[in-house]
C-alpha positions as CSV (number, residue, x, y, z in Angstrom):
1,X,56.0,71.3,-3.6
2,X,59.7,72.2,-3.1
3,X,59.3,75.1,-5.5
4,X,56.9,76.8,-3.2
5,X,59.2,76.8,-0.2
6,X,60.9,80.2,-1.1
7,X,57.4,81.8,-1.4
8,X,56.2,80.3,1.8
9,X,59.3,81.3,3.7
10,X,59.0,84.8,2.2
11,X,55.4,85.0,3.3
12,X,56.4,84.0,6.8
13,X,59.0,86.8,6.8
14,X,56.3,89.2,5.8
15,X,54.1,88.0,8.6
16,X,56.9,88.4,11.1
17,X,57.8,91.9,9.9
18,X,54.1,92.9,9.8
19,X,53.4,91.8,13.3
20,X,56.5,92.9,15.2
21,X,56.8,96.4,16.6
22,X,56.7,99.2,14.1
23,X,59.9,100.5,12.6
24,X,60.2,104.3,12.5
25,X,61.7,105.2,9.2
26,X,62.4,108.7,8.1
27,X,59.9,110.0,5.5
28,X,60.3,112.5,2.8
29,X,58.1,115.5,2.2
30,X,55.3,113.2,0.9
31,X,54.6,110.0,2.9
32,X,54.0,107.9,-0.1
33,X,57.6,108.3,-1.2
34,X,59.0,107.1,2.1
35,X,61.4,104.3,2.7
36,X,58.5,102.4,4.3
37,X,56.6,102.5,1.0
38,X,59.7,101.5,-1.0
39,X,60.0,98.5,1.4
40,X,56.4,97.5,0.7
41,X,57.1,97.7,-3.0
42,X,60.2,95.5,-2.8
43,X,58.8,93.0,-0.3
44,X,55.6,92.4,-2.3
45,X,57.3,92.5,-5.6
46,X,59.6,89.7,-4.5
47,X,56.7,87.8,-3.2
48,X,54.8,87.9,-6.5
49,X,58.1,86.9,-8.3
50,X,58.6,84.0,-6.0
51,X,55.0,82.8,-6.6
52,X,55.4,83.1,-10.3
53,X,58.7,81.2,-10.2
54,X,57.1,78.4,-8.2
55,X,54.2,78.2,-10.7
56,X,56.5,78.0,-13.7
57,X,59.0,75.6,-12.1
58,X,56.3,73.3,-10.9
59,X,55.0,73.1,-14.4
60,X,51.4,73.3,-13.2
61,X,51.1,76.7,-14.8
62,X,53.1,78.2,-17.6
63,X,53.8,81.9,-17.5
64,X,50.4,82.8,-18.8
65,X,47.6,84.9,-17.8
66,X,46.3,82.3,-15.3
67,X,49.6,82.1,-13.4
68,X,49.9,85.9,-13.3
69,X,46.3,86.4,-12.0
70,X,46.8,83.8,-9.3
71,X,50.2,85.2,-8.2
72,X,48.8,88.7,-8.2
73,X,45.7,87.6,-6.3
74,X,47.6,85.9,-3.6
75,X,50.1,88.7,-3.2
76,X,47.5,91.4,-3.1
77,X,45.1,89.6,-0.8
78,X,48.0,88.7,1.5
79,X,49.1,92.4,1.6
80,X,45.6,93.6,2.4
81,X,45.2,90.8,5.0
82,X,48.5,91.9,6.7
83,X,47.2,95.4,7.1
84,X,43.9,94.1,8.6
85,X,45.8,91.8,11.0
86,X,48.1,94.6,12.1
87,X,45.2,96.9,12.9
88,X,43.0,94.2,14.5
89,X,45.5,92.3,16.6
90,X,48.6,94.4,17.2
91,X,48.4,97.6,19.3
92,X,50.7,100.3,17.9
93,X,50.3,99.0,14.3
94,X,48.0,100.7,11.9
95,X,45.8,100.0,8.9
96,X,47.3,102.3,6.1
97,X,45.8,102.7,2.7
98,X,49.1,103.9,1.3
99,X,50.7,100.7,2.4
100,X,48.1,98.7,0.6
101,X,48.6,100.8,-2.5
102,X,52.4,100.2,-2.3
103,X,51.8,96.4,-1.8
104,X,49.6,96.3,-4.9
105,X,52.1,98.3,-7.0
106,X,54.9,96.1,-5.8
107,X,53.0,93.0,-6.8
108,X,52.4,94.3,-10.3
109,X,56.1,95.5,-10.5
110,X,57.2,91.9,-9.5
111,X,55.0,90.5,-12.3
112,X,56.5,92.9,-14.8
113,X,60.1,92.2,-13.8
114,X,59.5,88.5,-13.8
115,X,58.0,88.5,-17.2
116,X,60.7,90.8,-18.5
117,X,63.7,88.9,-17.2
118,X,62.4,85.3,-16.9
119,X,61.1,84.9,-20.4
Protein backbone atom coordinates (compact mmCIF):
# COMPACT_ATOMS: atom_id res chain seq x y z
CA UNK A 1 0.00 0.00 0.00
CA UNK A 2 2.82 2.42 0.82
CA UNK A 3 3.97 2.41 -2.80
CA UNK A 4 0.65 3.92 -3.89
CA UNK A 5 0.96 6.95 -1.59
CA UNK A 6 2.85 9.13 -4.12
CA UNK A 7 0.25 8.40 -6.84
CA UNK A 8 -2.61 9.07 -4.43
CA UNK A 9 -1.06 12.34 -3.26
CA UNK A 10 -0.43 13.35 -6.87
CA UNK A 11 -4.06 12.61 -7.75
CA UNK A 12 -5.17 14.81 -4.86
CA UNK A 13 -2.93 17.60 -6.14
CA UNK A 14 -4.50 17.21 -9.58
CA UNK A 15 -7.94 17.38 -7.96
CA UNK A 16 -6.98 20.56 -6.11
CA UNK A 17 -5.51 22.22 -9.18
CA UNK A 18 -8.47 21.18 -11.33
CA UNK A 19 -11.10 22.52 -8.95
CA UNK A 20 -9.57 25.80 -7.81
CA UNK A 21 -9.94 28.99 -9.78
CA UNK A 22 -8.59 28.93 -13.28
CA UNK A 23 -5.09 30.16 -13.91
CA UNK A 24 -4.67 32.49 -16.86
CA UNK A 25 -1.57 31.42 -18.71
CA UNK A 26 -0.30 33.14 -21.83
CA UNK A 27 -0.91 31.11 -24.95
CA UNK A 28 0.95 30.98 -28.18
CA UNK A 29 -0.47 31.38 -31.68
CA UNK A 30 -2.09 27.97 -31.38
CA UNK A 31 -3.86 27.11 -28.11
CA UNK A 32 -2.73 23.49 -28.16
CA UNK A 33 0.89 24.55 -27.75
CA UNK A 34 0.22 26.68 -24.70
CA UNK A 35 1.76 26.47 -21.26
CA UNK A 36 -1.56 25.10 -20.04
CA UNK A 37 -1.34 22.11 -22.36
CA UNK A 38 2.30 21.50 -21.47
CA UNK A 39 1.20 21.51 -17.83
CA UNK A 40 -1.41 18.86 -18.60
CA UNK A 41 1.22 16.75 -20.37
CA UNK A 42 3.59 16.94 -17.42
CA UNK A 43 0.99 16.41 -14.70
CA UNK A 44 -0.59 13.35 -16.30
CA UNK A 45 2.76 11.99 -17.46
CA UNK A 46 3.98 12.03 -13.87
CA UNK A 47 0.70 10.51 -12.71
CA UNK A 48 1.02 7.52 -15.02
CA UNK A 49 4.69 7.15 -14.05
CA UNK A 50 3.81 7.12 -10.34
CA UNK A 51 1.12 4.50 -10.96
CA UNK A 52 3.56 2.33 -12.92
CA UNK A 53 6.18 2.72 -10.21
CA UNK A 54 3.68 1.65 -7.55
CA UNK A 55 2.64 -1.40 -9.56
CA UNK A 56 6.22 -2.54 -10.08
CA UNK A 57 7.31 -1.84 -6.49
CA UNK A 58 4.31 -3.60 -5.03
CA UNK A 59 5.27 -6.66 -7.09
CA UNK A 60 1.61 -7.26 -7.90
CA UNK A 61 2.27 -6.39 -11.50
CA UNK A 62 5.51 -6.48 -13.37
CA UNK A 63 6.15 -3.88 -16.03
CA UNK A 64 4.14 -5.73 -18.58
CA UNK A 65 1.21 -4.98 -20.79
CA UNK A 66 -1.29 -5.41 -17.96
CA UNK A 67 0.39 -2.83 -15.71
CA UNK A 68 0.68 -0.38 -18.59
CA UNK A 69 -2.98 -0.78 -19.54
CA UNK A 70 -4.16 -0.32 -15.96
CA UNK A 71 -1.95 2.74 -15.36
CA UNK A 72 -3.00 4.33 -18.65
CA UNK A 73 -6.64 3.54 -17.98
CA UNK A 74 -6.57 5.12 -14.53
CA UNK A 75 -4.68 8.19 -15.73
CA UNK A 76 -6.84 8.77 -18.80
CA UNK A 77 -10.16 8.19 -17.02
CA UNK A 78 -9.05 10.46 -14.19
CA UNK A 79 -8.12 13.18 -16.69
CA UNK A 80 -11.48 12.97 -18.45
CA UNK A 81 -13.25 12.86 -15.11
CA UNK A 82 -11.51 16.03 -13.96
CA UNK A 83 -12.71 17.86 -17.07
CA UNK A 84 -16.29 16.69 -16.46
CA UNK A 85 -16.10 17.68 -12.79
CA UNK A 86 -14.74 21.12 -13.68
CA UNK A 87 -17.56 21.77 -16.11
CA UNK A 88 -20.33 20.32 -13.93
CA UNK A 89 -19.51 21.66 -10.48
CA UNK A 90 -17.21 24.67 -10.79
CA UNK A 91 -18.39 27.89 -12.40
CA UNK A 92 -15.71 29.57 -14.44
CA UNK A 93 -14.06 26.23 -15.27
CA UNK A 94 -14.58 24.65 -18.66
CA UNK A 95 -14.69 21.26 -20.34
CA UNK A 96 -11.96 21.40 -22.97
CA UNK A 97 -11.25 18.67 -25.50
CA UNK A 98 -7.65 19.95 -26.03
CA UNK A 99 -7.04 19.45 -22.28
CA UNK A 100 -8.26 15.87 -22.53
CA UNK A 101 -6.01 15.27 -25.54
CA UNK A 102 -3.05 16.72 -23.61
CA UNK A 103 -3.90 14.49 -20.62
CA UNK A 104 -3.97 11.40 -22.82
CA UNK A 105 -0.73 12.28 -24.61
CA UNK A 106 0.89 13.01 -21.24
CA UNK A 107 -0.23 9.62 -19.90
CA UNK A 108 1.32 7.83 -22.88
CA UNK A 109 4.45 9.96 -22.60
CA UNK A 110 4.76 8.96 -18.93
CA UNK A 111 4.47 5.31 -19.91
CA UNK A 112 7.13 5.71 -22.59
CA UNK A 113 9.55 7.51 -20.28
CA UNK A 114 8.99 5.05 -17.46
CA UNK A 115 9.65 2.08 -19.71
CA UNK A 116 12.67 3.79 -21.24
CA UNK A 117 14.40 4.76 -18.00
CA UNK A 118 13.09 2.29 -15.43
CA UNK A 119 13.87 -0.91 -17.31
